[in-house]
ROLO-892842 format. One line per field, with one value per residue (C-alpha): residue in three letters; x, y, z negated. Coordinates in Angstrom, 3 decimals. Example, Ala and Ser with C-alpha at 12.3 -4.5 7.8 and 13.67 -1.06 7.14 Angstrom:
2
code <- ALA SER
u <- 12.300 13.670
v <- -4.500 -1.060
w <- -7.800 -7.140
This chain:
269
code <- UNK UNK UNK UNK UNK UNK UNK UNK UNK UNK UNK UNK UNK UNK UNK UNK UNK UNK UNK UNK UNK UNK UNK UNK UNK UNK UNK UNK UNK UNK UNK UNK UNK UNK UNK UNK UNK UNK UNK UNK UNK UNK UNK UNK UNK UNK UNK UNK UNK UNK UNK UNK UNK UNK UNK UNK UNK UNK UNK UNK UNK UNK UNK UNK UNK UNK UNK UNK UNK UNK UNK UNK UNK UNK UNK UNK UNK UNK UNK UNK UNK UNK UNK UNK UNK UNK UNK UNK UNK UNK UNK UNK UNK UNK UNK UNK UNK UNK UNK UNK UNK UNK UNK UNK UNK UNK UNK UNK UNK UNK UNK UNK UNK UNK UNK UNK UNK UNK UNK UNK UNK UNK UNK UNK UNK UNK UNK UNK UNK UNK UNK UNK UNK UNK UNK UNK UNK UNK UNK UNK UNK UNK UNK UNK UNK UNK UNK UNK UNK UNK UNK UNK UNK UNK UNK UNK UNK UNK UNK UNK UNK UNK UNK UNK UNK UNK UNK UNK UNK UNK UNK UNK UNK UNK UNK UNK UNK UNK UNK UNK UNK UNK UNK UNK UNK UNK UNK UNK UNK UNK UNK UNK UNK UNK UNK UNK UNK UNK UNK UNK UNK UNK UNK UNK UNK UNK UNK UNK UNK UNK UNK UNK UNK UNK UNK UNK UNK UNK UNK UNK UNK UNK UNK UNK UNK UNK UNK UNK UNK UNK UNK UNK UNK UNK UNK UNK UNK UNK UNK UNK UNK UNK UNK UNK UNK UNK UNK UNK UNK UNK UNK UNK UNK UNK UNK UNK UNK UNK UNK UNK UNK UNK UNK UNK UNK UNK UNK UNK UNK
u <- -76.610 -79.426 -80.292 -82.820 -85.765 -84.998 -87.044 -86.827 -86.206 -82.799 -80.531 -77.703 -79.674 -79.889 -83.397 -83.063 -81.391 -80.069 -79.510 -76.602 -76.344 -73.528 -70.176 -67.338 -68.804 -70.579 -67.614 -64.975 -67.774 -69.006 -67.864 -69.199 -72.588 -72.887 -71.870 -74.769 -77.422 -76.354 -76.603 -80.002 -81.864 -80.116 -79.787 -78.018 -78.828 -78.002 -76.709 -76.353 -73.873 -73.394 -70.892 -67.094 -65.813 -66.742 -70.012 -72.626 -76.383 -76.921 -73.420 -70.403 -67.505 -63.895 -61.332 -58.145 -57.377 -60.861 -64.113 -67.779 -71.256 -73.803 -76.083 -79.162 -77.066 -75.466 -75.836 -77.509 -80.954 -80.993 -79.783 -82.729 -85.311 -83.826 -84.177 -86.731 -86.855 -88.765 -87.830 -85.673 -83.922 -82.429 -80.311 -79.414 -76.828 -74.122 -76.983 -74.868 -72.433 -73.877 -73.821 -70.009 -70.517 -72.738 -76.093 -79.521 -81.389 -84.076 -81.802 -80.316 -83.940 -84.900 -82.246 -82.605 -86.345 -85.720 -83.668 -86.760 -89.409 -87.357 -86.986 -90.203 -91.426 -90.082 -91.805 -88.062 -88.098 -85.977 -83.988 -82.478 -79.819 -80.397 -77.574 -76.047 -76.458 -75.410 -72.111 -71.326 -72.635 -70.251 -67.219 -65.384 -65.141 -61.073 -61.738 -64.537 -62.170 -59.078 -61.270 -63.348 -59.882 -58.985 -62.038 -63.988 -60.832 -63.719 -66.446 -66.398 -69.371 -68.713 -69.278 -72.948 -74.238 -73.739 -75.239 -77.786 -78.340 -77.822 -80.919 -83.161 -81.921 -82.330 -86.110 -87.049 -85.941 -87.754 -90.859 -90.315 -90.263 -93.643 -94.527 -93.607 -93.412 -89.727 -88.016 -85.791 -82.948 -81.199 -77.340 -75.758 -73.068 -70.969 -70.885 -68.524 -64.632 -63.338 -64.439 -67.985 -68.916 -67.135 -68.100 -65.642 -63.968 -64.365 -68.163 -68.734 -70.308 -72.798 -73.517 -74.732 -76.049 -78.702 -79.857 -79.848 -82.276 -84.847 -85.584 -88.428 -87.835 -91.418 -90.039 -86.581 -84.952 -82.882 -78.918 -77.318 -73.651 -71.953 -73.510 -73.496 -69.440 -69.592 -69.351 -66.123 -64.419 -66.404 -65.020 -64.889 -64.237 -63.604 -66.188 -64.736 -66.817 -68.907 -67.800 -65.203 -62.553 -59.039 -57.309 -60.515 -59.993 -63.333 -62.922 -65.463 -66.099 -68.412 -71.199 -71.452 -67.877 -67.800 -69.009 -69.155 -69.208 -72.671 -73.219 -74.226 -73.148 -72.220 -72.508 -70.259 -71.801
v <- -9.406 -9.292 -6.772 -6.563 -4.128 -1.269 -0.283 2.873 0.578 -0.864 2.505 -0.025 -0.254 2.362 4.008 5.837 5.070 7.466 7.580 9.855 9.933 12.129 12.545 14.435 17.232 14.585 12.123 15.454 16.212 13.100 13.149 16.791 15.831 12.199 14.509 17.134 14.512 12.609 16.436 16.732 13.228 12.733 8.895 6.257 5.799 3.331 5.227 3.968 5.957 6.068 8.120 9.035 11.229 11.266 9.155 8.536 8.178 5.904 4.128 2.464 5.349 5.417 7.926 7.133 3.586 3.031 2.205 2.243 1.467 4.021 4.529 3.168 -0.111 -0.458 -2.747 0.113 -0.934 -4.522 -3.786 -0.600 -3.088 -5.883 -3.754 -1.860 1.224 3.844 6.725 7.330 10.584 10.717 13.451 13.556 15.640 16.013 15.492 17.767 15.277 13.015 15.670 16.156 12.672 13.348 11.769 13.366 15.188 12.809 9.882 11.739 12.503 8.966 7.881 10.271 10.075 5.808 6.742 9.256 6.391 3.493 5.681 7.127 3.457 3.307 6.474 8.487 12.341 13.233 16.827 17.409 19.991 21.167 21.818 24.859 26.307 29.769 29.330 26.563 29.215 32.140 30.131 31.480 29.330 28.950 28.145 25.334 24.269 23.942 21.912 19.744 18.242 17.420 16.656 15.041 13.824 12.325 14.576 16.467 18.626 22.735 24.811 25.902 22.356 21.957 24.777 23.962 20.687 21.760 24.162 21.487 18.936 21.823 22.563 18.666 18.521 21.429 19.718 16.553 18.159 19.240 15.797 13.481 16.161 16.358 19.250 20.677 23.251 26.080 26.517 29.574 30.612 31.760 28.908 27.514 27.459 28.418 25.215 26.096 22.545 22.322 23.854 25.981 24.092 27.073 27.369 23.518 23.449 26.161 24.918 21.803 22.814 24.732 21.972 19.445 21.534 21.296 18.043 17.935 18.691 16.100 13.373 15.051 16.039 18.870 18.420 20.003 22.422 19.778 16.520 18.435 17.825 14.278 13.341 15.085 12.287 9.361 7.007 3.509 2.208 4.271 2.885 1.225 0.335 -3.029 -2.913 -1.297 -2.276 -1.216 -1.633 -3.692 -6.286 -6.302 -5.887 -6.428 -5.331 -6.694 -4.402 -2.093 -1.344 1.907 2.379 5.817 4.996 5.360 2.115 4.349 1.883 3.323 1.319 2.451 1.571
w <- 86.137 83.526 81.061 78.377 78.652 76.404 73.510 71.363 68.211 69.563 69.878 71.966 74.848 77.364 77.334 80.482 84.035 86.142 90.060 91.698 95.391 96.995 98.720 98.089 95.783 93.428 93.617 92.411 89.869 89.003 85.167 85.219 86.498 84.029 80.829 82.172 82.947 79.079 77.915 79.204 78.405 75.018 74.510 76.172 80.179 82.988 85.658 89.535 91.545 95.380 96.214 97.306 99.991 103.453 102.181 104.651 103.843 106.614 108.218 107.393 106.278 106.336 104.961 105.318 104.550 102.219 103.991 101.842 103.507 104.003 100.489 102.065 102.641 99.496 96.310 94.417 95.427 95.102 91.066 90.680 92.042 89.069 86.103 84.560 82.193 80.622 82.855 85.769 86.916 90.417 92.052 95.509 97.259 99.924 102.658 105.186 105.487 108.353 110.681 111.546 111.868 114.725 113.262 114.947 112.560 112.794 111.495 108.808 107.452 107.485 105.483 102.717 102.845 103.060 99.456 98.287 98.906 97.039 94.229 93.987 93.776 90.670 89.502 89.713 88.830 91.818 92.561 96.041 96.926 100.509 103.140 102.694 105.969 105.417 104.152 107.239 109.445 108.038 108.532 111.898 115.064 114.060 110.606 111.607 114.616 111.772 109.146 111.283 113.030 109.092 107.742 110.694 113.022 115.373 115.807 118.731 117.934 118.628 115.469 116.716 117.332 113.916 113.102 114.781 113.425 109.778 110.444 111.363 108.951 106.580 108.207 107.630 103.847 103.195 104.700 103.393 99.593 100.694 101.360 98.998 96.043 95.068 93.940 96.463 95.363 97.870 97.724 97.245 99.685 97.388 95.096 98.264 98.800 102.300 103.785 103.590 102.153 98.588 95.691 93.931 91.258 88.355 89.685 89.405 85.830 86.564 89.864 88.518 85.752 87.615 89.454 86.343 84.190 87.271 85.903 83.530 80.047 78.901 76.984 76.516 73.516 73.506 71.744 69.245 70.543 68.633 70.635 73.893 73.803 73.245 76.730 77.804 76.090 75.344 78.840 77.148 80.872 84.398 87.021 90.010 93.377 93.498 97.267 99.184 102.310 101.895 105.322 106.551 103.846 101.495 97.786 95.085 91.423 88.927 87.695 85.332 85.452 83.662 80.146 77.685 74.095 73.783 75.243 78.727 81.739 84.893 87.915 91.126 94.836
């Protein structure tokens, strides 16, 4: 879909582009994250999202009857290459989700690195969360096995193998951030619930605010308190996936499929 190049003289056209990549944590807090990002950039935005429960960065994943392509293979990147905007902001999270899919640390890091390269091609400011290794390591063996059988029934990795791979991905992301020059944020274990990977409901706003504040403030105008409330109830239309499968049957939806009252558009891939 063609959109005109934004200008400051036309407030109806989004001036910023926001990229959000992640799995279940991002999905559970998507509305909150969009609100915080909108508060930060203070203008209409074109938002491209690749998220979903159980989402993988590189392979097709299925949760119950719904399937989604890997983030590196979804339609978000084609849309990203079609458009020009003044400023692009990208937030990447839930990277450890690929570990219990038994993907190697090297493969996971290659997928994430590919996303970073594509984003930096568009001069995006990138903020990324690292793998919460401590909260995973703190799980008891019994709780780990219980959660593994519920959340990742096909995984056969032991807790020690998951922790070892998590540390390798964790260290690899540190090295990648130093090489590729993006902001990498550590996640404290007390933010997470009893499963070690999902953020506690009552801590989500503070959790995401600390990361979104890492975006450089140059060119970003701060809003007053009244303006900061506008995203909370500003949905015109909620987004739907551009492509997914239900019981193996492909389902398509034209993008952008979501919209806020300030003309912010949301495309979900």
